[in-house]
C-alpha positions in Angstrom: -138.3 127.8 44.5 -135.2 128.9 46.3 -135.2 129.8 50.0 -132.9 132.4 51.5 -130.5 130.9 54.0 -128.4 134.0 54.9 -128.9 137.7 54.1 -125.4 138.8 53.1 -126.1 141.5 50.4 -122.9 140.9 48.6 -122.0 143.3 45.7 -120.3 141.3 43.0 -117.3 142.5 41.1 -116.5 141.5 37.5 -113.9 138.8 37.0 -114.6 137.0 40.3 -116.3 133.7 41.0 -118.5 133.7 44.2 -119.3 130.5 45.9 -120.2 128.9 49.3 -117.0 127.2 50.6 -116.7 124.0 52.8 -117.0 126.0 56.0 -120.3 127.5 54.9 -118.9 131.0 54.3 -119.0 133.0 51.0 -115.7 133.1 49.2 -114.5 134.4 45.9 -111.7 133.4 43.5 -110.4 135.0 40.3 -111.9 133.5 37.2 -109.5 132.1 34.6 -111.2 134.0 31.8 -112.6 136.9 33.7 -110.6 139.5 31.9 -107.1 140.7 32.7 -104.3 138.7 34.3 -105.0 136.0 36.8 -103.1 136.6 40.0 -101.8 133.5 41.8 -103.4 133.6 45.2 -105.8 132.0 47.6 -109.5 132.5 47.5 -110.8 135.4 49.7 -113.5 135.2 52.3 -116.2 137.8 51.5 -118.8 137.0 54.3 -118.9 134.7 57.3 -122.2 132.8 57.4 -121.3 129.4 58.9 -124.1 127.6 57.0 -124.7 124.0 57.9 -125.5 122.3 54.6 -128.3 119.8 54.1 -127.9 116.8 51.9 -129.7 117.1 48.5 -129.7 120.9 48.4 -127.8 123.2 46.1 -126.4 126.4 47.8 -125.7 129.5 45.7 -125.5 133.3 45.8 -128.6 134.8 44.2 -128.9 138.1 42.2 -129.4 140.1 45.4 -126.2 138.7 46.9 -127.9 136.5 49.5 -127.1 132.8 50.1 -130.0 130.7 48.9 -130.7 127.0 48.7 -132.8 124.9 46.3 -133.7 121.2 46.2 -131.5 119.4 43.7 -133.2 117.5 40.8 -132.3 113.9 41.2 -133.3 110.9 39.1 -135.9 108.5 40.4 -133.4 105.6 40.4 -131.2 107.1 43.1 -133.1 105.7 46.1 -133.8 102.3 44.7 -131.7 99.2 45.3 -130.8 97.1 42.3 -132.8 94.0 41.7 -131.3 90.8 43.0 -130.7 87.9 40.6 -132.5 84.8 41.7 -130.2 82.3 40.1 -126.5 82.5 39.6 -125.5 82.7 35.9 -122.9 80.4 34.6 -120.6 81.5 31.9 -120.6 79.1 29.1 -117.7 78.7 26.8 -118.3 80.1 23.4 -118.3 77.4 20.7 -116.4 78.3 17.7 -118.1 77.2 14.5 -116.2 74.5 12.7 -114.7 76.0 9.6 -116.1 74.5 6.4 -113.8 74.1 3.5 -114.0 76.7 0.8 -116.3 75.8 -2.0 -114.6 75.1 -5.3 -116.1 76.7 -8.4 -118.0 74.3 -10.5 -116.3 73.1 -13.7 -118.2 74.8 -16.3 -115.5 74.9 -19.0 -115.9 71.2 -19.8 -119.6 71.4 -20.0 -119.5 74.4 -22.3 -117.2 72.7 -24.8 -119.3 69.5 -24.9 -122.5 71.5 -25.4 -120.9 73.4 -28.3 -119.8 70.2 -29.9 -123.3 68.7 -29.6 -124.8 71.7 -31.3 -122.5 71.4 -34.4 
């Protein structure tokens, strides 16, 4: 579960996005679709915390307004090194199949006529 890093007790306002910035402080910025016009301005600092971030943790503002952290779910492959190939592969040139001449239809017309003549 999440562990509380800093007790800030921030009260959230509608239409604002709250986040932990690069300096480790809590900031807020207007949401693009948060209702009303979006003023052009810089993000505002809400609380100074000065959090030192640890690698592999996600930092967020919880429901009570405190800064919390939780271990990120990572795939098992992340820490492993890729397997080395024992032999170098050579690229072989692709051989194009020799084109065969198109088959000619069998001459059945001559056989039919001779067969009909034999029947008469």
